[in-house]
C-alpha positions in Angstrom: 110.4 127.4 85.9 109.4 130.8 83.6 106.3 130.9 85.7 108.2 131.0 89.4 111.2 133.1 87.5 108.1 135.6 86.1 106.4 135.8 89.4 109.2 136.3 91.4 110.5 139.1 89.0 107.2 140.4 89.3 106.4 140.9 92.9 110.3 142.5 92.6 109.1 144.6 90.3 106.0 145.8 92.4 107.0 146.8 95.2 110.2 148.1 93.7 107.4 150.2 92.3 105.5 151.0 95.6 108.3 152.0 97.0 109.5 154.7 94.2 106.0 155.8 94.8 106.6 156.4 98.6 104.3 154.2 100.0 104.2 151.4 103.1 104.6 148.0 103.1 101.7 147.5 103.2 102.0 149.3 99.4 104.4 147.4 98.2 103.2 144.2 99.4 99.9 144.9 97.3 101.4 146.1 94.0 104.1 142.9 94.9 101.1 140.4 94.9 99.2 141.7 91.8 102.6 142.3 89.5 103.4 138.6 90.4 100.1 137.2 89.4 99.8 139.0 86.3 104.0 138.1 85.4 102.7 134.9 86.8 99.9 135.0 83.9 102.5 136.0 80.9 104.4 133.7 82.1 102.0 131.0 82.0 101.0 131.4 78.8 105.2 131.7 77.4 105.6 128.3 79.2 102.5 127.6 77.1 103.9 128.3 73.6 106.7 127.4 74.4 106.1 123.4 75.0 103.2 123.8 72.3 105.8 124.3 69.3 108.0 122.4 70.5 105.8 119.2 69.4 
């Protein structure tokens, strides 16, 4: 669940950042994809840490 939320949040944040910098649709898609990957990896690590601490 954390990973999905992180992916969606990262994509939205990336698209917003590109739009704020004056980018076109391709820029927003690229920023959204990159931010989604980065935030997804952070979310995955957070999920693993959370599950490991529960044991």
